[in-house]
All heavy atoms as TSV, in Angstrom:
chain	resi	resn	atom	element	x	y	z
A	1	MET	N	N	98.917	14.383	26.276
A	1	MET	CA	C	97.936	13.958	25.286
A	1	MET	C	C	96.613	14.684	25.556
A	1	MET	O	O	96.124	14.693	26.666
A	1	MET	CB	C	97.766	12.441	25.375
A	1	MET	CG	C	96.723	11.899	24.431
A	1	MET	SD	S	96.540	10.102	24.609
A	1	MET	CE	C	97.266	9.626	23.068
A	2	SER	N	N	96.044	15.277	24.545
A	2	SER	CA	C	94.798	16.016	24.735
A	2	SER	C	C	93.609	15.073	24.641
A	2	SER	O	O	93.644	14.070	23.936
A	2	SER	CB	C	94.686	17.120	23.683
A	2	SER	OG	O	94.633	16.560	22.391
A	3	LYS	N	N	92.576	15.424	25.374
A	3	LYS	CA	C	91.383	14.578	25.360
A	3	LYS	C	C	90.565	14.860	24.105
A	3	LYS	O	O	90.585	15.964	23.565
A	3	LYS	CB	C	90.552	14.789	26.614
A	3	LYS	CG	C	89.804	16.107	26.672
A	3	LYS	CD	C	88.912	16.180	27.888
A	3	LYS	CE	C	88.073	17.421	27.857
A	3	LYS	NZ	N	86.883	17.332	27.039
A	4	GLU	N	N	89.853	13.851	23.666
A	4	GLU	CA	C	89.009	14.004	22.486
A	4	GLU	C	C	87.805	14.870	22.853
A	4	GLU	O	O	87.207	14.680	23.907
A	4	GLU	CB	C	88.549	12.633	22.000
A	4	GLU	CG	C	87.751	12.709	20.721
A	4	GLU	CD	C	87.419	11.340	20.177
A	4	GLU	OE1	O	88.339	10.688	19.658
A	4	GLU	OE2	O	86.253	10.938	20.276
A	5	PRO	N	N	87.448	15.801	21.987
A	5	PRO	CA	C	86.302	16.655	22.299
A	5	PRO	C	C	84.984	15.880	22.250
A	5	PRO	O	O	84.887	14.839	21.584
A	5	PRO	CB	C	86.348	17.712	21.195
A	5	PRO	CG	C	87.078	17.068	20.072
A	5	PRO	CD	C	88.046	16.113	20.704
A	6	THR	N	N	84.013	16.388	22.956
A	6	THR	CA	C	82.672	15.816	22.861
A	6	THR	C	C	82.123	16.144	21.476
A	6	THR	O	O	82.685	16.972	20.745
A	6	THR	CB	C	81.731	16.416	23.917
A	6	THR	OG1	O	81.568	17.827	23.636
A	6	THR	CG2	C	82.254	16.227	25.325
A	7	TYR	N	N	80.994	15.532	21.148
A	7	TYR	CA	C	80.361	15.828	19.851
A	7	TYR	C	C	80.055	17.315	19.751
A	7	TYR	O	O	80.353	17.953	18.735
A	7	TYR	CB	C	79.084	14.998	19.678
A	7	TYR	CG	C	78.370	15.333	18.399
A	7	TYR	CD1	C	78.721	14.719	17.207
A	7	TYR	CD2	C	77.360	16.290	18.371
A	7	TYR	CE1	C	78.089	15.037	16.019
A	7	TYR	CE2	C	76.720	16.618	17.186
A	7	TYR	CZ	C	77.081	15.992	16.011
A	7	TYR	OH	O	76.460	16.323	14.838
A	8	ALA	N	N	79.471	17.870	20.814
A	8	ALA	CA	C	79.086	19.281	20.797
A	8	ALA	C	C	80.307	20.188	20.626
A	8	ALA	O	O	80.256	21.161	19.858
A	8	ALA	CB	C	78.334	19.643	22.068
A	9	GLU	N	N	81.393	19.866	21.313
A	9	GLU	CA	C	82.614	20.665	21.188
A	9	GLU	C	C	83.185	20.576	19.774
A	9	GLU	O	O	83.571	21.594	19.189
A	9	GLU	CB	C	83.665	20.190	22.200
A	9	GLU	CG	C	83.309	20.468	23.638
A	9	GLU	CD	C	84.189	19.736	24.633
A	9	GLU	OE1	O	84.848	18.736	24.262
A	9	GLU	OE2	O	84.213	20.162	25.806
A	10	ALA	N	N	83.224	19.368	19.237
A	10	ALA	CA	C	83.758	19.165	17.888
A	10	ALA	C	C	82.901	19.890	16.855
A	10	ALA	O	O	83.421	20.557	15.954
A	10	ALA	CB	C	83.845	17.674	17.563
A	11	PHE	N	N	81.583	19.781	17.005
A	11	PHE	CA	C	80.675	20.417	16.051
A	11	PHE	C	C	80.794	21.937	16.115
A	11	PHE	O	O	80.823	22.610	15.081
A	11	PHE	CB	C	79.237	19.966	16.311
A	11	PHE	CG	C	78.276	20.408	15.250
A	11	PHE	CD1	C	78.239	19.777	14.026
A	11	PHE	CD2	C	77.409	21.468	15.472
A	11	PHE	CE1	C	77.362	20.179	13.032
A	11	PHE	CE2	C	76.529	21.877	14.487
A	11	PHE	CZ	C	76.500	21.242	13.268
A	12	THR	N	N	80.902	22.468	17.328
A	12	THR	CA	C	81.037	23.915	17.495
A	12	THR	C	C	82.335	24.417	16.875
A	12	THR	O	O	82.345	25.427	16.162
A	12	THR	CB	C	80.986	24.290	18.989
A	12	THR	OG1	O	79.718	23.899	19.513
A	12	THR	CG2	C	81.182	25.779	19.196
A	13	GLU	N	N	83.429	23.693	17.124
A	13	GLU	CA	C	84.711	24.086	16.537
A	13	GLU	C	C	84.668	23.989	15.021
A	13	GLU	O	O	85.187	24.860	14.313
A	13	GLU	CB	C	85.839	23.222	17.096
A	13	GLU	CG	C	87.205	23.661	16.626
A	13	GLU	CD	C	88.352	22.821	17.171
A	13	GLU	OE1	O	88.143	22.031	18.118
A	13	GLU	OE2	O	89.465	22.959	16.633
A	14	LEU	N	N	84.021	22.953	14.518
A	14	LEU	CA	C	83.887	22.789	13.071
A	14	LEU	C	C	83.104	23.954	12.462
A	14	LEU	O	O	83.497	24.509	11.430
A	14	LEU	CB	C	83.203	21.455	12.751
A	14	LEU	CG	C	83.007	21.110	11.286
A	14	LEU	CD1	C	84.339	21.080	10.544
A	14	LEU	CD2	C	82.298	19.771	11.163
A	15	GLN	N	N	82.016	24.324	13.109
A	15	GLN	CA	C	81.233	25.468	12.626
A	15	GLN	C	C	82.070	26.745	12.606
A	15	GLN	O	O	81.967	27.549	11.674
A	15	GLN	CB	C	80.003	25.687	13.510
A	15	GLN	CG	C	78.906	24.679	13.305
A	15	GLN	CD	C	77.724	24.946	14.224
A	15	GLN	OE1	O	77.884	25.113	15.423
A	15	GLN	NE2	N	76.537	24.980	13.647
A	16	GLN	N	N	82.886	26.910	13.627
A	16	GLN	CA	C	83.740	28.088	13.713
A	16	GLN	C	C	84.745	28.111	12.552
A	16	GLN	O	O	84.952	29.149	11.918
A	16	GLN	CB	C	84.465	28.079	15.054
A	16	GLN	CG	C	85.242	29.321	15.356
A	16	GLN	CD	C	85.845	29.261	16.758
A	16	GLN	OE1	O	86.085	28.186	17.302
A	16	GLN	NE2	N	86.095	30.419	17.332
A	17	ILE	N	N	85.345	26.975	12.268
A	17	ILE	CA	C	86.311	26.886	11.171
A	17	ILE	C	C	85.636	27.177	9.835
A	17	ILE	O	O	86.150	27.944	9.020
A	17	ILE	CB	C	87.000	25.504	11.145
A	17	ILE	CG1	C	87.923	25.358	12.354
A	17	ILE	CG2	C	87.777	25.300	9.842
A	17	ILE	CD1	C	88.477	23.961	12.557
A	18	VAL	N	N	84.477	26.573	9.627
A	18	VAL	CA	C	83.746	26.803	8.370
A	18	VAL	C	C	83.404	28.282	8.225
A	18	VAL	O	O	83.581	28.871	7.147
A	18	VAL	CB	C	82.472	25.928	8.313
A	18	VAL	CG1	C	81.566	26.351	7.162
A	18	VAL	CG2	C	82.849	24.457	8.193
A	19	ASN	N	N	82.962	28.890	9.305
A	19	ASN	CA	C	82.627	30.307	9.277
A	19	ASN	C	C	83.850	31.162	8.935
A	19	ASN	O	O	83.763	32.083	8.115
A	19	ASN	CB	C	82.035	30.743	10.623
A	19	ASN	CG	C	81.521	32.153	10.585
A	19	ASN	OD1	O	80.823	32.552	9.653
A	19	ASN	ND2	N	81.861	32.927	11.597
A	20	GLU	N	N	84.992	30.839	9.548
A	20	GLU	CA	C	86.229	31.579	9.266
A	20	GLU	C	C	86.618	31.452	7.793
A	20	GLU	O	O	87.035	32.431	7.170
A	20	GLU	CB	C	87.368	31.069	10.145
A	20	GLU	CG	C	87.229	31.420	11.605
A	20	GLU	CD	C	88.265	30.738	12.482
A	20	GLU	OE1	O	89.136	30.003	11.945
A	20	GLU	OE2	O	88.210	30.934	13.714
A	21	ILE	N	N	86.487	30.252	7.255
A	21	ILE	CA	C	86.847	30.030	5.853
A	21	ILE	C	C	85.874	30.766	4.937
A	21	ILE	O	O	86.290	31.417	3.968
A	21	ILE	CB	C	86.895	28.524	5.532
A	21	ILE	CG1	C	88.075	27.874	6.273
A	21	ILE	CG2	C	87.002	28.293	4.026
A	21	ILE	CD1	C	88.097	26.356	6.215
A	22	GLU	N	N	84.589	30.675	5.234
A	22	GLU	CA	C	83.576	31.326	4.387
A	22	GLU	C	C	83.711	32.844	4.385
A	22	GLU	O	O	83.480	33.483	3.364
A	22	GLU	CB	C	82.167	30.935	4.845
A	22	GLU	CG	C	81.778	29.531	4.487
A	22	GLU	CD	C	80.387	29.151	4.964
A	22	GLU	OE1	O	79.807	29.839	5.832
A	22	GLU	OE2	O	79.875	28.135	4.459
A	23	THR	N	N	84.068	33.409	5.527
A	23	THR	CA	C	84.175	34.870	5.604
A	23	THR	C	C	85.545	35.387	5.191
A	23	THR	O	O	85.767	36.593	5.157
A	23	THR	CB	C	83.857	35.363	7.031
A	23	THR	OG1	O	84.778	34.769	7.946
A	23	THR	CG2	C	82.437	35.055	7.419
A	24	GLY	N	N	86.462	34.467	4.910
A	24	GLY	CA	C	87.790	34.877	4.487
A	24	GLY	C	C	88.682	35.304	5.630
A	24	GLY	O	O	89.682	35.996	5.424
A	25	ASP	N	N	88.330	34.923	6.857
A	25	ASP	CA	C	89.122	35.298	8.032
A	25	ASP	C	C	90.351	34.416	8.236
A	25	ASP	O	O	91.074	34.596	9.206
A	25	ASP	CB	C	88.252	35.230	9.306
A	25	ASP	CG	C	87.196	36.316	9.340
A	25	ASP	OD1	O	87.333	37.306	8.588
A	25	ASP	OD2	O	86.233	36.178	10.118
A	26	VAL	N	N	90.577	33.472	7.339
A	26	VAL	CA	C	91.711	32.558	7.463
A	26	VAL	C	C	92.758	32.945	6.430
A	26	VAL	O	O	92.466	33.026	5.241
A	26	VAL	CB	C	91.265	31.091	7.237
A	26	VAL	CG1	C	92.450	30.154	7.302
A	26	VAL	CG2	C	90.209	30.697	8.245
A	27	SER	N	N	93.972	33.163	6.910
A	27	SER	CA	C	95.046	33.500	5.977
A	27	SER	C	C	95.439	32.250	5.192
A	27	SER	O	O	95.249	31.123	5.649
A	27	SER	CB	C	96.261	34.050	6.732
A	27	SER	OG	O	96.911	33.019	7.440
A	28	VAL	N	N	95.982	32.473	4.042
A	28	VAL	CA	C	96.420	31.374	3.187
A	28	VAL	C	C	97.451	30.524	3.916
A	28	VAL	O	O	97.498	29.306	3.752
A	28	VAL	CB	C	96.993	31.926	1.861
A	28	VAL	CG1	C	97.624	30.827	1.036
A	28	VAL	CG2	C	95.905	32.640	1.080
A	29	ASP	N	N	98.234	31.144	4.763
A	29	ASP	CA	C	99.291	30.442	5.486
A	29	ASP	C	C	98.757	29.363	6.429
A	29	ASP	O	O	99.430	28.373	6.667
A	29	ASP	CB	C	100.145	31.431	6.291
A	29	ASP	CG	C	100.832	32.452	5.399
A	29	ASP	OD1	O	101.267	32.076	4.287
A	29	ASP	OD2	O	100.919	33.621	5.814
A	30	ILE	N	N	97.567	29.562	6.974
A	30	ILE	CA	C	97.037	28.564	7.917
A	30	ILE	C	C	95.802	27.840	7.391
A	30	ILE	O	O	95.219	27.021	8.093
A	30	ILE	CB	C	96.726	29.186	9.293
A	30	ILE	CG1	C	95.657	30.268	9.184
A	30	ILE	CG2	C	97.974	29.718	9.948
A	30	ILE	CD1	C	95.130	30.713	10.530
A	31	LEU	N	N	95.425	28.111	6.156
A	31	LEU	CA	C	94.247	27.476	5.577
A	31	LEU	C	C	94.353	25.952	5.588
A	31	LEU	O	O	93.412	25.261	5.979
A	31	LEU	CB	C	94.006	27.979	4.150
A	31	LEU	CG	C	92.789	27.394	3.435
A	31	LEU	CD1	C	91.511	27.709	4.202
A	31	LEU	CD2	C	92.705	27.928	2.020
A	32	ALA	N	N	95.491	25.421	5.184
A	32	ALA	CA	C	95.663	23.967	5.149
A	32	ALA	C	C	95.511	23.369	6.546
A	32	ALA	O	O	94.895	22.305	6.707
A	32	ALA	CB	C	97.013	23.591	4.562
A	33	LEU	N	N	96.043	24.041	7.557
A	33	LEU	CA	C	95.906	23.559	8.945
A	33	LEU	C	C	94.445	23.537	9.375
A	33	LEU	O	O	93.991	22.602	10.035
A	33	LEU	CB	C	96.719	24.430	9.900
A	33	LEU	CG	C	98.238	24.373	9.743
A	33	LEU	CD1	C	98.905	25.394	10.657
A	33	LEU	CD2	C	98.741	22.980	10.056
A	34	LYS	N	N	93.709	24.572	9.008
A	34	LYS	CA	C	92.286	24.648	9.358
A	34	LYS	C	C	91.504	23.534	8.664
A	34	LYS	O	O	90.634	22.910	9.265
A	34	LYS	CB	C	91.704	26.015	8.969
A	34	LYS	CG	C	92.215	27.169	9.794
A	34	LYS	CD	C	91.592	27.177	11.168
A	34	LYS	CE	C	91.984	28.430	11.933
A	34	LYS	NZ	N	91.276	28.539	13.205
A	35	VAL	N	N	91.830	23.281	7.400
A	35	VAL	CA	C	91.135	22.226	6.659
A	35	VAL	C	C	91.447	20.863	7.267
A	35	VAL	O	O	90.550	20.029	7.439
A	35	VAL	CB	C	91.499	22.276	5.152
A	35	VAL	CG1	C	90.958	21.056	4.426
A	35	VAL	CG2	C	90.958	23.555	4.522
A	36	LYS	N	N	92.709	20.625	7.637
A	36	LYS	CA	C	93.071	19.362	8.281
A	36	LYS	C	C	92.328	19.186	9.597
A	36	LYS	O	O	91.851	18.094	9.908
A	36	LYS	CB	C	94.585	19.296	8.523
A	36	LYS	CG	C	95.392	19.047	7.282
A	36	LYS	CD	C	96.876	19.016	7.589
A	36	LYS	CE	C	97.694	18.906	6.318
A	36	LYS	NZ	N	99.136	18.925	6.586
A	37	ARG	N	N	92.240	20.253	10.373
A	37	ARG	CA	C	91.519	20.180	11.648
A	37	ARG	C	C	90.036	19.921	11.396
A	37	ARG	O	O	89.402	19.137	12.119
A	37	ARG	CB	C	91.714	21.476	12.455
A	37	ARG	CG	C	91.002	21.495	13.774
A	37	ARG	CD	C	91.495	20.408	14.705
A	37	ARG	NE	N	90.783	20.504	15.983
A	37	ARG	CZ	C	90.659	19.517	16.835
A	37	ARG	NH1	N	91.210	18.344	16.583
A	37	ARG	NH2	N	90.001	19.681	17.954
A	38	ALA	N	N	89.475	20.544	10.377
A	38	ALA	CA	C	88.070	20.321	10.047
A	38	ALA	C	C	87.825	18.858	9.703
A	38	ALA	O	O	86.827	18.273	10.137
A	38	ALA	CB	C	87.651	21.228	8.884
A	39	VAL	N	N	88.740	18.252	8.971
A	39	VAL	CA	C	88.611	16.836	8.619
A	39	VAL	C	C	88.648	15.975	9.883
A	39	VAL	O	O	87.857	15.041	10.031
A	39	VAL	CB	C	89.723	16.415	7.620
A	39	VAL	CG1	C	89.776	14.906	7.461
A	39	VAL	CG2	C	89.493	17.086	6.275
A	40	GLN	N	N	89.548	16.292	10.807
A	40	GLN	CA	C	89.615	15.555	12.078
A	40	GLN	C	C	88.292	15.676	12.833
A	40	GLN	O	O	87.777	14.689	13.367
A	40	GLN	CB	C	90.733	16.102	12.972
A	40	GLN	CG	C	92.123	15.826	12.489
A	40	GLN	CD	C	93.170	16.539	13.343
A	40	GLN	OE1	O	92.900	17.571	13.960
A	40	GLN	NE2	N	94.365	15.980	13.376
A	41	LEU	N	N	87.755	16.869	12.875
A	41	LEU	CA	C	86.505	17.103	13.609
A	41	LEU	C	C	85.332	16.370	12.954
A	41	LEU	O	O	84.469	15.826	13.646
A	41	LEU	CB	C	86.223	18.603	13.696
A	41	LEU	CG	C	87.217	19.387	14.546
A	41	LEU	CD1	C	87.045	20.886	14.317
A	41	LEU	CD2	C	87.072	19.040	16.020
A	42	ILE	N	N	85.305	16.344	11.632
A	42	ILE	CA	C	84.252	15.609	10.917
A	42	ILE	C	C	84.332	14.128	11.258
A	42	ILE	O	O	83.316	13.485	11.518
A	42	ILE	CB	C	84.357	15.845	9.395
A	42	ILE	CG1	C	83.960	17.285	9.067
A	42	ILE	CG2	C	83.487	14.850	8.627
A	42	ILE	CD1	C	84.302	17.723	7.655
A	43	ARG	N	N	85.539	13.583	11.289
A	43	ARG	CA	C	85.714	12.169	11.643
A	43	ARG	C	C	85.219	11.900	13.063
A	43	ARG	O	O	84.563	10.886	13.320
A	43	ARG	CB	C	87.178	11.762	11.507
A	43	ARG	CG	C	87.608	11.607	10.082
A	43	ARG	CD	C	89.018	11.051	9.993
A	43	ARG	NE	N	89.395	10.916	8.597
A	43	ARG	CZ	C	90.540	11.347	8.097
A	43	ARG	NH1	N	91.441	11.914	8.873
A	43	ARG	NH2	N	90.802	11.186	6.825
A	44	ILE	N	N	85.567	12.786	13.982
A	44	ILE	CA	C	85.124	12.628	15.374
A	44	ILE	C	C	83.600	12.633	15.439
A	44	ILE	O	O	82.999	11.771	16.090
A	44	ILE	CB	C	85.714	13.743	16.265
A	44	ILE	CG1	C	87.221	13.534	16.434
A	44	ILE	CG2	C	85.019	13.799	17.616
A	44	ILE	CD1	C	87.956	14.716	17.057
A	45	CYS	N	N	82.980	13.589	14.774
A	45	CYS	CA	C	81.512	13.696	14.792
A	45	CYS	C	C	80.870	12.451	14.176
A	45	CYS	O	O	79.916	11.904	14.736
A	45	CYS	CB	C	81.059	14.951	14.052
A	45	CYS	SG	S	81.404	16.493	14.932
A	46	LYS	N	N	81.389	12.001	13.039
A	46	LYS	CA	C	80.827	10.816	12.385
A	46	LYS	C	C	80.957	9.586	13.274
A	46	LYS	O	O	80.028	8.789	13.378
A	46	LYS	CB	C	81.520	10.579	11.040
A	46	LYS	CG	C	81.093	11.546	9.955
A	46	LYS	CD	C	81.852	11.323	8.672
A	46	LYS	CE	C	81.394	10.050	8.008
A	46	LYS	NZ	N	81.976	9.858	6.665
A	47	LEU	N	N	82.110	9.442	13.924
A	47	LEU	CA	C	82.336	8.303	14.809
A	47	LEU	C	C	81.359	8.317	15.984
A	47	LEU	O	O	80.774	7.291	16.334
A	47	LEU	CB	C	83.768	8.351	15.339
A	47	LEU	CG	C	84.617	7.128	15.081
A	47	LEU	CD1	C	86.074	7.441	15.293
A	47	LEU	CD2	C	84.190	5.960	15.904
A	48	LYS	N	N	81.189	9.485	16.574
A	48	LYS	CA	C	80.292	9.603	17.724
A	48	LYS	C	C	78.835	9.362	17.313
A	48	LYS	O	O	78.088	8.708	18.031
A	48	LYS	CB	C	80.460	10.958	18.403
A	48	LYS	CG	C	81.796	11.065	19.135
A	48	LYS	CD	C	81.915	12.337	19.920
A	48	LYS	CE	C	83.258	12.437	20.601
A	48	LYS	NZ	N	83.448	11.505	21.689
A	49	LEU	N	N	78.448	9.861	16.152
A	49	LEU	CA	C	77.088	9.633	15.664
A	49	LEU	C	C	76.853	8.155	15.380
A	49	LEU	O	O	75.813	7.594	15.745
A	49	LEU	CB	C	76.820	10.452	14.408
A	49	LEU	CG	C	76.585	11.940	14.620
A	49	LEU	CD1	C	76.540	12.660	13.279
A	49	LEU	CD2	C	75.316	12.196	15.409
A	50	SER	N	N	77.818	7.523	14.747
A	50	SER	CA	C	77.707	6.106	14.429
A	50	SER	C	C	77.626	5.271	15.698
A	50	SER	O	O	76.800	4.353	15.808
A	50	SER	CB	C	78.904	5.680	13.587
A	50	SER	OG	O	78.853	4.321	13.313
A	51	SER	N	N	78.461	5.582	16.663
A	51	SER	CA	C	78.472	4.860	17.934
A	51	SER	C	C	77.145	5.018	18.670
A	51	SER	O	O	76.582	4.053	19.192
A	51	SER	CB	C	79.619	5.377	18.801
A	51	SER	OG	O	79.573	4.796	20.070
A	52	THR	N	N	76.638	6.227	18.681
A	52	THR	CA	C	75.359	6.487	19.344
A	52	THR	C	C	74.233	5.763	18.634
A	52	THR	O	O	73.349	5.183	19.284
A	52	THR	CB	C	75.078	8.000	19.385
A	52	THR	OG1	O	76.130	8.631	20.112
A	52	THR	CG2	C	73.745	8.302	20.045
A	53	GLU	N	N	74.253	5.752	17.309
A	53	GLU	CA	C	73.234	5.044	16.539
A	53	GLU	C	C	73.240	3.552	16.878
A	53	GLU	O	O	72.189	2.942	17.075
A	53	GLU	CB	C	73.457	5.251	15.046
A	53	GLU	CG	C	72.411	4.564	14.193
A	53	GLU	CD	C	72.655	4.749	12.706
A	53	GLU	OE1	O	73.822	4.927	12.287
A	53	GLU	OE2	O	71.676	4.698	11.953
A	54	GLU	N	N	74.440	2.981	16.964
A	54	GLU	CA	C	74.550	1.562	17.300
A	54	GLU	C	C	73.986	1.286	18.692
A	54	GLU	O	O	73.285	0.296	18.903
A	54	GLU	CB	C	76.005	1.110	17.224
A	54	GLU	CG	C	76.534	1.012	15.812
A	54	GLU	CD	C	78.021	0.699	15.763
A	54	GLU	OE1	O	78.600	0.315	16.795
A	54	GLU	OE2	O	78.606	0.845	14.674
A	55	GLU	N	N	74.303	2.153	19.644
A	55	GLU	CA	C	73.800	1.980	21.011
A	55	GLU	C	C	72.274	2.068	21.057
A	55	GLU	O	O	71.615	1.259	21.714
A	55	GLU	CB	C	74.399	3.032	21.939
A	55	GLU	CG	C	75.846	2.799	22.279
A	55	GLU	CD	C	76.387	3.849	23.227
A	55	GLU	OE1	O	75.759	4.092	24.270
A	55	GLU	OE2	O	77.443	4.419	22.911
A	56	VAL	N	N	71.727	3.046	20.356
A	56	VAL	CA	C	70.270	3.218	20.336
A	56	VAL	C	C	69.609	2.009	19.681
A	56	VAL	O	O	68.603	1.489	20.190
A	56	VAL	CB	C	69.880	4.532	19.610
A	56	VAL	CG1	C	68.389	4.579	19.330
A	56	VAL	CG2	C	70.310	5.734	20.443
A	57	ASN	N	N	70.174	1.523	18.581
A	57	ASN	CA	C	69.614	0.345	17.917
A	57	ASN	C	C	69.653	-0.878	18.824
A	57	ASN	O	O	68.711	-1.678	18.841
A	57	ASN	CB	C	70.344	0.060	16.603
A	57	ASN	CG	C	69.956	1.029	15.516
A	57	ASN	OD1	O	68.874	1.615	15.544
A	57	ASN	ND2	N	70.830	1.218	14.553
A	58	LEU	N	N	70.738	-1.027	19.582
A	58	LEU	CA	C	70.849	-2.135	20.522
A	58	LEU	C	C	69.781	-2.037	21.611
A	58	LEU	O	O	69.121	-3.030	21.944
A	58	LEU	CB	C	72.244	-2.163	21.146
A	58	LEU	CG	C	72.537	-3.299	22.109
A	58	LEU	CD1	C	72.412	-4.655	21.408
A	58	LEU	CD2	C	73.915	-3.143	22.707
A	59	ILE	N	N	69.585	-0.845	22.125
A	59	ILE	CA	C	68.557	-0.629	23.160
A	59	ILE	C	C	67.171	-0.936	22.602
A	59	ILE	O	O	66.365	-1.605	23.247
A	59	ILE	CB	C	68.625	0.811	23.699
A	59	ILE	CG1	C	69.924	1.004	24.497
A	59	ILE	CG2	C	67.413	1.135	24.560
A	59	ILE	CD1	C	70.247	2.449	24.824
A	60	LEU	N	N	66.890	-0.467	21.395
A	60	LEU	CA	C	65.587	-0.718	20.775
A	60	LEU	C	C	65.373	-2.210	20.534
A	60	LEU	O	O	64.269	-2.729	20.728
A	60	LEU	CB	C	65.455	0.058	19.467
A	60	LEU	CG	C	65.362	1.577	19.612
A	60	LEU	CD1	C	65.373	2.244	18.247
A	60	LEU	CD2	C	64.131	1.990	20.406
A	61	LYS	N	N	66.435	-2.908	20.109
A	61	LYS	CA	C	66.326	-4.351	19.898
A	61	LYS	C	C	66.035	-5.059	21.216
A	61	LYS	O	O	65.205	-5.971	21.265
A	61	LYS	CB	C	67.607	-4.899	19.269
A	61	LYS	CG	C	67.520	-6.373	18.929
A	61	LYS	CD	C	68.785	-6.866	18.285
A	61	LYS	CE	C	68.770	-8.326	17.924
A	61	LYS	NZ	N	67.993	-9.224	18.714
A	62	GLU	N	N	66.708	-4.644	22.285
A	62	GLU	CA	C	66.463	-5.237	23.602
A	62	GLU	C	C	65.006	-5.012	24.027
A	62	GLU	O	O	64.379	-5.917	24.597
A	62	GLU	CB	C	67.420	-4.661	24.647
A	62	GLU	CG	C	68.843	-5.133	24.483
A	62	GLU	CD	C	69.809	-4.437	25.424
A	62	GLU	OE1	O	69.383	-3.576	26.234
A	62	GLU	OE2	O	71.010	-4.759	25.352
A	63	LEU	N	N	64.477	-3.832	23.756
A	63	LEU	CA	C	63.088	-3.547	24.096
A	63	LEU	C	C	62.129	-4.429	23.302
A	63	LEU	O	O	61.142	-4.932	23.830
A	63	LEU	CB	C	62.768	-2.063	23.844
A	63	LEU	CG	C	63.280	-1.084	24.873
A	63	LEU	CD1	C	63.025	0.345	24.421
A	63	LEU	CD2	C	62.652	-1.333	26.239
A	64	GLU	N	N	62.421	-4.587	22.004
A	64	GLU	CA	C	61.596	-5.460	21.166
A	64	GLU	C	C	61.622	-6.893	21.685
A	64	GLU	O	O	60.581	-7.555	21.743
A	64	GLU	CB	C	62.100	-5.441	19.717
A	64	GLU	CG	C	61.698	-4.231	18.928
A	64	GLU	CD	C	62.228	-4.295	17.495
A	64	GLU	OE1	O	62.643	-5.388	17.039
A	64	GLU	OE2	O	62.232	-3.251	16.838
A	65	ASP	N	N	62.811	-7.371	22.046
A	65	ASP	CA	C	62.947	-8.727	22.549
A	65	ASP	C	C	62.167	-8.907	23.863
A	65	ASP	O	O	61.565	-9.952	24.079
A	65	ASP	CB	C	64.424	-9.081	22.760
A	65	ASP	CG	C	65.187	-9.206	21.451
A	65	ASP	OD1	O	64.535	-9.265	20.374
A	65	ASP	OD2	O	66.430	-9.212	21.485
A	66	GLN	N	N	62.170	-7.877	24.699
A	66	GLN	CA	C	61.423	-7.948	25.966
A	66	GLN	C	C	59.921	-7.970	25.702
A	66	GLN	O	O	59.179	-8.675	26.380
A	66	GLN	CB	C	61.757	-6.748	26.860
A	66	GLN	CG	C	63.107	-6.837	27.508
A	66	GLN	CD	C	63.427	-5.604	28.348
A	66	GLN	OE1	O	62.654	-4.659	28.400
A	66	GLN	NE2	N	64.595	-5.622	28.983
A	67	ASP	N	N	59.473	-7.221	24.703
A	67	ASP	CA	C	58.048	-7.194	24.372
A	67	ASP	C	C	57.571	-8.525	23.826
A	67	ASP	O	O	56.424	-8.915	24.011
A	67	ASP	CB	C	57.759	-6.079	23.347
A	67	ASP	CG	C	57.834	-4.695	23.969
A	67	ASP	OD1	O	57.812	-4.582	25.221
A	67	ASP	OD2	O	57.920	-3.712	23.203
A	68	ARG	N	N	58.450	-9.240	23.140
A	68	ARG	CA	C	58.097	-10.534	22.559
A	68	ARG	C	C	58.056	-11.643	23.596
A	68	ARG	O	O	57.415	-12.650	23.409
A	68	ARG	CB	C	59.063	-10.907	21.458
A	68	ARG	CG	C	58.930	-10.030	20.239
A	68	ARG	CD	C	59.877	-10.475	19.154
A	68	ARG	NE	N	59.846	-9.486	18.073
A	68	ARG	CZ	C	60.815	-9.313	17.226
A	68	ARG	NH1	N	61.911	-10.046	17.305
A	68	ARG	NH2	N	60.723	-8.416	16.273
A	69	ALA	N	N	58.807	-11.446	24.669
A	69	ALA	CA	C	58.906	-12.501	25.691
A	69	ALA	C	C	57.678	-12.555	26.576
A	69	ALA	O	O	56.823	-11.811	26.642
A	69	ALA	CB	C	60.141	-12.255	26.559
């Protein structure tokens, strides 16, 4: 089982795929595979961003609660 890439790894791979598609470096035979992988990478990035946002909001709320006490 392969490990999930970090946000930076996923974003870099996604950029690479987009660049390949934009420049026409992807053959029609593997285009669908590249698009599927891009969708997976987008999901990973969105999940990591959402998770980080939740963590930051929790930390900020804890700080606010400490300031009020």
